[in-house]
DSSP file (Angstrom, degrees, kcal/mol; ACC not computed):
  #  RESIDUE AA STRUCTURE BP1 BP2  ACC     N-H-->O    O-->H-N    N-H-->O    O-->H-N    TCO  KAPPA ALPHA  PHI   PSI    X-CA   Y-CA   Z-CA
    1    1 A M              0   0    0      0, 0.0     2,-0.4     0, 0.0     0, 0.0   0.000 360.0 360.0 360.0 132.9  111.6   63.0  -42.1
    2    2 A N        -     0   0    0      2,-0.0     2,-0.5     0, 0.0     0, 0.0  -0.752 360.0-160.6 -89.5 131.7  108.3   64.0  -40.5
    3    3 A H        -     0   0    0     -2,-0.4     2,-0.5     2,-0.0     0, 0.0  -0.935  16.4-128.5-112.4 135.1  106.6   67.1  -41.9
    4    4 A H        -     0   0    0     -2,-0.5    -2,-0.0     1,-0.0     0, 0.0  -0.695  16.3-153.9 -82.4 127.7  104.0   68.9  -40.0
    5    5 A I        -     0   0    0     -2,-0.5    -2,-0.0     6,-0.0    -1,-0.0  -0.912  23.1-122.1-100.2 120.0  100.7   69.5  -41.9
    6    6 A P    >   -     0   0    0      0, 0.0     3,-1.3     0, 0.0     0, 0.0  -0.316  13.1-131.2 -60.8 143.2   98.9   72.6  -40.5
    7    7 A L  T 3  S+     0   0    0      1,-0.3    22,-0.2     3,-0.1    -2,-0.0   0.672 103.2  66.7 -71.9 -16.6   95.4   71.7  -39.3
    8    8 A D  T 3  S+     0   0    0     20,-0.1     2,-0.6     2,-0.1    -1,-0.3   0.636  86.2  80.5 -79.7 -11.2   93.9   74.6  -41.3
    9    9 A V  S <  S-     0   0    0     -3,-1.3     2,-1.9     2,-0.1    55,-0.1  -0.857  77.7-145.8 -93.4 120.1   94.8   72.9  -44.5
   10   10 A N        +     0   0    0     -2,-0.6    55,-2.3    53,-0.4    -3,-0.1  -0.440  34.9 161.7 -86.3  65.6   92.2   70.2  -45.3
   11   11 A A        -     0   0    0     -2,-1.9    16,-0.4    53,-0.2     2,-0.1  -0.775  31.6-139.9 -87.5 110.1   94.6   67.7  -46.8
   12   12 A P        -     0   0    0      0, 0.0     2,-0.5     0, 0.0    14,-0.2  -0.391   1.6-138.9 -75.7 148.0   92.8   64.4  -46.8
   13   13 A L  E     -A   25   0A   0     12,-3.2    12,-3.0    -2,-0.1     2,-0.6  -0.907  21.3-137.5 -98.9 128.9   94.5   61.1  -46.0
   14   14 A R  E     -A   24   0A   0     -2,-0.5     2,-0.4    10,-0.2    10,-0.2  -0.802  19.2-170.2 -96.5 121.4   93.3   58.3  -48.3
   15   15 A L  E     -A   23   0A   0      8,-3.6     8,-3.2    -2,-0.6     2,-1.4  -0.904  22.9-135.4-106.8 135.6   92.6   54.9  -46.6
   16   16 A D  E     +A   22   0A   0     -2,-0.4     3,-0.1     6,-0.2    -2,-0.0  -0.705  31.9 170.9 -89.2  88.4   91.9   51.8  -48.7
   17   17 A Y  E     -     0   0A   0     -2,-1.4     2,-0.3     4,-1.0    -1,-0.2   0.943  66.6 -18.1 -64.5 -50.0   89.0   50.6  -46.7
   18   18 A A  E >  S-A   21   0A   0      3,-0.9     3,-2.9    -3,-0.2    -1,-0.2  -0.951  94.0 -65.0-150.6 165.2   88.1   47.9  -49.2
   19   19 A K  T 3  S+     0   0    0     -2,-0.3    -3,-0.0     1,-0.3    -2,-0.0  -0.362 126.2   5.8 -59.0 120.3   88.9   47.2  -52.9
   20   20 A G  T 3  S+     0   0    0     -2,-0.2    -1,-0.3     1,-0.0    -4,-0.0   0.476 113.5  92.0  85.1   1.9   87.3   50.0  -54.8
   21   21 A F  E <   +A   18   0A   0     -3,-2.9    -4,-1.0     2,-0.0    -3,-0.9  -0.599  50.6 174.6-128.2  72.3   86.2   51.9  -51.7
   22   22 A P  E     -A   16   0A   0      0, 0.0     2,-0.4     0, 0.0    -6,-0.2  -0.554  16.3-152.8 -74.7 144.6   88.9   54.4  -50.7
   23   23 A L  E     -A   15   0A   0     -8,-3.2    -8,-3.6    -2,-0.2     2,-0.5  -0.968   3.9-144.3-118.8 132.5   88.0   56.7  -47.8
   24   24 A R  E     -A   14   0A   0     -2,-0.4    11,-1.3   -10,-0.2     2,-0.4  -0.837  14.5-163.3 -96.2 132.2   89.4   60.1  -47.3
   25   25 A V  E     -AB  13  34A   0    -12,-3.0   -12,-3.2    -2,-0.5     2,-0.5  -0.955   2.5-157.4-117.3 131.4   90.0   61.2  -43.7
   26   26 A I  E     - B   0  33A   0      7,-3.2     7,-2.5    -2,-0.4     2,-0.6  -0.940   7.0-148.3-112.8 125.5   90.6   64.8  -42.7
   27   27 A R  E     + B   0  32A   0     -2,-0.5     2,-0.3   -16,-0.4     5,-0.2  -0.826  28.0 161.9 -95.5 123.9   92.4   65.7  -39.5
   28   28 A R  E >   - B   0  31A   0      3,-2.5     3,-1.7    -2,-0.6   -20,-0.1  -0.833  54.1 -96.2-132.4 171.3   91.3   68.9  -37.8
   29   29 A E  T 3  S+     0   0    0      1,-0.3     3,-0.1    -2,-0.3   -21,-0.0   0.865 123.7  50.7 -57.2 -37.5   91.6   70.4  -34.4
   30   30 A E  T 3  S-     0   0    0      1,-0.2     2,-0.3    -3,-0.0    -1,-0.3   0.417 124.8 -86.2 -85.2   3.2   88.2   69.1  -33.4
   31   31 A G  E <   -B   28   0A   0     -3,-1.7    -3,-2.5    44,-0.1     2,-0.3  -0.859  64.4 -31.0 131.4-163.7   88.9   65.5  -34.5
   32   32 A F  E     -B   27   0A   0     -2,-0.3    44,-0.9    -5,-0.2     2,-0.3  -0.722  48.6-161.3 -97.4 144.7   88.8   63.4  -37.7
   33   33 A W  E     -BC  26  75A   0     -7,-2.5    -7,-3.2    -2,-0.3     2,-0.4  -0.941   2.5-154.1-126.2 147.0   86.3   63.9  -40.5
   34   34 A F  E     -BC  25  74A   0     40,-2.9    40,-3.3    -2,-0.3     2,-0.4  -0.944  29.5-105.5-123.9 141.1   85.2   61.5  -43.2
   35   35 A V  E  >  - C   0  73A   0    -11,-1.3     4,-1.9    -2,-0.4     3,-0.5  -0.525  27.6-146.6 -69.4 121.2   83.8   62.3  -46.7
   36   36 A A  H  > S+     0   0    0     36,-2.5     4,-2.7    -2,-0.4     5,-0.2   0.857  94.2  55.5 -60.6 -40.1   80.1   61.5  -46.5
   37   37 A A  H  > S+     0   0    0     35,-0.5     4,-2.1     1,-0.2    -1,-0.2   0.864 109.3  47.4 -63.8 -35.4   79.7   60.4  -50.1
   38   38 A E  H  > S+     0   0    0     -3,-0.5     4,-2.1     2,-0.2    -1,-0.2   0.859 111.5  50.2 -74.7 -35.5   82.5   57.8  -49.6
   39   39 A I  H  X S+     0   0    0     -4,-1.9     4,-1.5     2,-0.2    -2,-0.2   0.934 112.3  47.8 -64.0 -45.8   81.0   56.5  -46.4
   40   40 A A  H  <>S+     0   0    0     -4,-2.7     5,-2.9     1,-0.2     4,-0.4   0.913 111.5  50.0 -62.0 -43.3   77.6   56.2  -48.1
   41   41 A A  H ><5S+     0   0    0     -4,-2.1     3,-1.0     1,-0.2    -1,-0.2   0.889 107.5  53.8 -63.4 -39.1   79.2   54.4  -51.1
   42   42 A A  H 3<5S+     0   0    0     -4,-2.1    -1,-0.2     1,-0.3    -2,-0.2   0.819 113.2  43.7 -64.4 -29.8   81.0   52.0  -48.8
   43   43 A M  T 3<5S-     0   0    0     -4,-1.5    48,-0.4    -3,-0.2    47,-0.4   0.424 114.0-119.3 -91.6  -0.2   77.6   51.2  -47.2
   44   44 A K  T < 5S+     0   0    0     -3,-1.0     2,-0.2    -4,-0.4    -3,-0.2   0.919  76.2 118.5  58.6  45.5   75.9   51.0  -50.6
   45   45 A Q      < -     0   0    0     -5,-2.9     2,-0.3    -6,-0.1    -1,-0.2  -0.767  67.9-108.0-127.8 172.1   73.6   53.8  -49.6
   46   46 A E    >>  -     0   0    0     -2,-0.2     4,-1.0     1,-0.1     3,-1.0  -0.810  26.4-123.7-100.0 149.2   72.9   57.3  -50.7
   47   47 A V  H >> S+     0   0    0     -2,-0.3     4,-1.9     1,-0.3     3,-0.8   0.894 112.6  59.6 -58.0 -40.1   74.0   60.3  -48.7
   48   48 A E  H 34 S+     0   0    0      1,-0.3    -1,-0.3     2,-0.2     0, 0.0   0.777 102.3  53.4 -61.4 -26.8   70.4   61.5  -48.5
   49   49 A A  H <4 S+     0   0    0     -3,-1.0    -1,-0.3     1,-0.2    -2,-0.2   0.762 110.1  47.5 -78.1 -25.7   69.4   58.3  -46.8
   50   50 A L  H X< S+     0   0    0     -4,-1.0     3,-1.5    -3,-0.8     4,-0.3   0.837  97.4  68.9 -83.3 -34.5   72.1   58.7  -44.1
   51   51 A L  G >< S+     0   0    0     -4,-1.9     3,-1.7     1,-0.3    -1,-0.1   0.837  90.3  59.5 -61.1 -38.0   71.5   62.3  -43.1
   52   52 A P  G 3  S+     0   0    0      0, 0.0    -1,-0.3     0, 0.0    -2,-0.1   0.730  97.6  63.4 -63.7 -17.8   68.0   61.7  -41.4
   53   53 A M  G <  S+     0   0    0     -3,-1.5     2,-0.3    -4,-0.2    -2,-0.2   0.617  97.2  72.0 -77.7 -12.5   69.7   59.3  -39.0
   54   54 A L  S <  S-     0   0    0     -3,-1.7     4,-0.2    -4,-0.3     2,-0.1  -0.706  91.5-101.3-106.7 154.1   71.9   62.1  -37.6
   55   55 A E        -     0   0    0     -2,-0.3    -1,-0.1     2,-0.1    -2,-0.1  -0.435  62.6 -74.3 -65.9 145.4   71.1   65.1  -35.4
   56   56 A Q  S    S+     0   0    0      1,-0.2    -1,-0.1    -2,-0.1     2,-0.1  -0.674 118.3  45.1 -86.3 143.3   70.7   68.3  -37.4
   57   57 A P  S    S-     0   0    0      0, 0.0     2,-0.5     0, 0.0    -1,-0.2   0.465  86.2-163.4 -77.8 134.4   72.9   70.0  -38.6
   58   58 A A        -     0   0    0     -4,-0.2    -2,-0.1    -2,-0.1    15,-0.1  -0.734  47.8 -21.4 -91.0 127.7   74.4   66.8  -39.9
   59   59 A G  S    S-     0   0    0     -2,-0.5     2,-0.3    13,-0.1    15,-0.2  -0.050  72.1-100.9  73.2-175.1   78.0   67.0  -41.1
   60   60 A R  E     -D   73   0A   0     13,-2.2    13,-2.7    11,-0.1     2,-0.6  -0.990  21.1-119.5-149.0 139.9   80.1   70.0  -42.1
   61   61 A L  E     -D   72   0A   0     -2,-0.3     2,-0.4    11,-0.2    11,-0.2  -0.734  36.6-178.4 -82.2 122.9   81.0   71.3  -45.5
   62   62 A L  E     -D   71   0A   0      9,-2.7     9,-3.2    -2,-0.6     2,-0.9  -0.974  27.8-134.5-123.5 136.8   84.8   71.4  -45.9
   63   63 A L        -     0   0    0     -2,-0.4   -53,-0.4     7,-0.3     2,-0.1  -0.810  32.1-154.3 -89.1 106.8   86.9   72.6  -48.8
   64   64 A L    >   -     0   0    0     -2,-0.9     3,-2.1     5,-0.4   -53,-0.2  -0.468  26.2 -91.7 -83.5 152.4   89.4   69.9  -49.3
   65   65 A A  T 3  S+     0   0    0    -55,-2.3    -1,-0.1     1,-0.3     3,-0.1  -0.427 115.3  19.9 -60.4 129.6   92.8   70.4  -50.9
   66   66 A G  T 3  S+     0   0    0      1,-0.3     2,-0.3    -2,-0.2    -1,-0.3   0.414 102.5 108.9  89.4  -1.7   92.5   69.7  -54.6
   67   67 A E    <   -     0   0    0     -3,-2.1    -1,-0.3     1,-0.1     4,-0.1  -0.820  54.3-157.5-107.7 148.3   88.7   70.2  -54.7
   68   68 A D  S    S+     0   0    0     -2,-0.3    -1,-0.1    -3,-0.1    -5,-0.0   0.778  80.1  44.7 -89.8 -30.9   86.9   73.1  -56.3
   69   69 A E  S    S-     0   0    0     -7,-0.0    -5,-0.4     1,-0.0    -7,-0.1  -0.825  94.7 -97.9-114.2 150.3   83.6   72.7  -54.3
   70   70 A P        -     0   0    0      0, 0.0     2,-0.4     0, 0.0    -7,-0.3  -0.376  38.6-142.6 -63.2 147.8   83.1   72.1  -50.5
   71   71 A V  E     - D   0  62A   0     -9,-3.2    -9,-2.7   -11,-0.1     2,-0.4  -0.925  15.2-115.7-117.0 136.8   82.5   68.5  -49.6
   72   72 A L  E     - D   0  61A   0     -2,-0.4   -36,-2.5   -11,-0.2   -35,-0.5  -0.589  39.7-173.4 -72.3 125.7   80.1   67.2  -47.0
   73   73 A C  E     -CD  35  60A   0    -13,-2.7   -13,-2.2    -2,-0.4     2,-0.4  -0.918  15.8-142.0-123.7 148.8   82.1   65.5  -44.2
   74   74 A L  E     -C   34   0A   0    -40,-3.3   -40,-2.9    -2,-0.3   -16,-0.0  -0.870  19.0-126.2-108.8 141.6   81.0   63.5  -41.1
   75   75 A S  E  >  -C   33   0A   0     -2,-0.4     4,-2.6   -42,-0.2   -42,-0.2  -0.239  33.4 -99.6 -75.3 171.8   82.7   63.7  -37.8
   76   76 A E  H  > S+     0   0    0    -44,-0.9     4,-2.5     1,-0.2     5,-0.2   0.915 125.4  50.2 -58.4 -43.7   83.9   60.6  -35.9
   77   77 A G  H  > S+     0   0    0      1,-0.2     4,-2.2     2,-0.2    -1,-0.2   0.888 110.9  48.2 -63.9 -40.2   80.8   60.6  -33.7
   78   78 A E  H  > S+     0   0    0      2,-0.2     4,-2.4     1,-0.2    -1,-0.2   0.889 111.1  50.8 -68.0 -39.2   78.5   61.0  -36.7
   79   79 A L  H  X S+     0   0    0     -4,-2.6     4,-2.6     2,-0.2     5,-0.2   0.932 110.4  49.8 -61.6 -45.3   80.3   58.1  -38.5
   80   80 A D  H  X S+     0   0    0     -4,-2.5     4,-1.4     1,-0.2    -2,-0.2   0.908 111.6  48.7 -59.6 -43.3   79.9   55.9  -35.4
   81   81 A E  H  X S+     0   0    0     -4,-2.2     4,-1.7     1,-0.2    -1,-0.2   0.903 111.9  49.0 -64.6 -42.3   76.2   56.8  -35.2
   82   82 A V  H  X S+     0   0    0     -4,-2.4     4,-2.2     1,-0.2    -2,-0.2   0.930 109.8  49.8 -64.9 -46.1   75.6   56.0  -38.9
   83   83 A V  H  < S+     0   0    0     -4,-2.6    -1,-0.2     1,-0.2    -2,-0.2   0.795 112.9  48.6 -68.1 -25.2   77.4   52.6  -38.8
   84   84 A R  H  < S+     0   0    0     -4,-1.4    -1,-0.2    -5,-0.2    -2,-0.2   0.831 115.2  43.5 -78.6 -32.0   75.4   51.6  -35.7
   85   85 A R  H  < S+     0   0    0     -4,-1.7     2,-0.5    -5,-0.1    -2,-0.2   0.800  94.1  82.3 -87.2 -29.9   72.0   52.6  -37.2
   86   86 A V     <  -     0   0    0     -4,-2.2     2,-0.3    -5,-0.2   -36,-0.0  -0.647  58.9-165.2 -80.9 126.1   72.2   51.3  -40.7
   87   87 A K        +     0   0    0     -2,-0.5    -1,-0.1     4,-0.1    -4,-0.1  -0.420  46.2 115.1-109.3  55.6   71.4   47.6  -40.8
   88   88 A K  S  > S-     0   0    0     -2,-0.3     4,-2.2     1,-0.1     3,-0.4  -0.852  76.8-111.4-119.9 157.0   72.7   46.7  -44.3
   89   89 A P  H  > S+     0   0    0      0, 0.0     4,-2.2     0, 0.0     5,-0.2   0.874 117.9  54.0 -56.6 -38.9   75.6   44.3  -45.2
   90   90 A G  H  > S+     0   0    0    -47,-0.4     4,-1.8     1,-0.2   -46,-0.2   0.880 109.7  47.6 -63.3 -37.4   77.7   47.2  -46.4
   91   91 A A  H  > S+     0   0    0    -48,-0.4     4,-2.6    -3,-0.4    -1,-0.2   0.869 108.9  54.4 -70.4 -36.8   77.3   49.0  -43.1
   92   92 A R  H  X S+     0   0    0     -4,-2.2     4,-2.1     2,-0.2    -2,-0.2   0.912 108.4  48.8 -62.5 -42.3   78.1   45.8  -41.2
   93   93 A R  H  X S+     0   0    0     -4,-2.2     4,-1.7     1,-0.2    -1,-0.2   0.908 113.4  46.9 -64.4 -41.9   81.4   45.5  -43.1
   94   94 A L  H  X S+     0   0    0     -4,-1.8     4,-2.7     2,-0.2    -2,-0.2   0.871 109.4  54.8 -67.2 -36.6   82.2   49.1  -42.3
   95   95 A R  H  < S+     0   0    0     -4,-2.6    -2,-0.2     2,-0.2    -1,-0.2   0.904 107.5  49.5 -63.8 -42.0   81.3   48.6  -38.7
   96   96 A R  H  < S+     0   0    0     -4,-2.1    -1,-0.2     1,-0.2    -2,-0.2   0.884 114.2  45.8 -64.1 -37.9   83.7   45.7  -38.3
   97   97 A W  H  <        0   0    0     -4,-1.7    -2,-0.2     1,-0.2    -1,-0.2   0.900 360.0 360.0 -70.2 -40.6   86.5   47.8  -40.0
   98   98 A W     <        0   0    0     -4,-2.7    -1,-0.2    -5,-0.1    -2,-0.2   0.458 360.0 360.0 -70.8 360.0   85.7   50.9  -37.8
């Protein structure tokens, strides 16, 4: 049975990108969003190193289901821009997956 999840509920979908690197994806009306800290960890980077590569304001704070604090999330376009600009092996692996 298919259940409809309202878009105003930020219930993340967990993808197993690589062993030890799960990525949470949030579906919203304006598209899909990815948790910035998990993207940075998958690229073996710090979030602070990724943000200067993006146009300001970078990302959006979303309060995810099950979290107490808002989490910085990147849109699909921001994720695409980050994986193209970072020239590290972790980013290359994420780029091939993306």
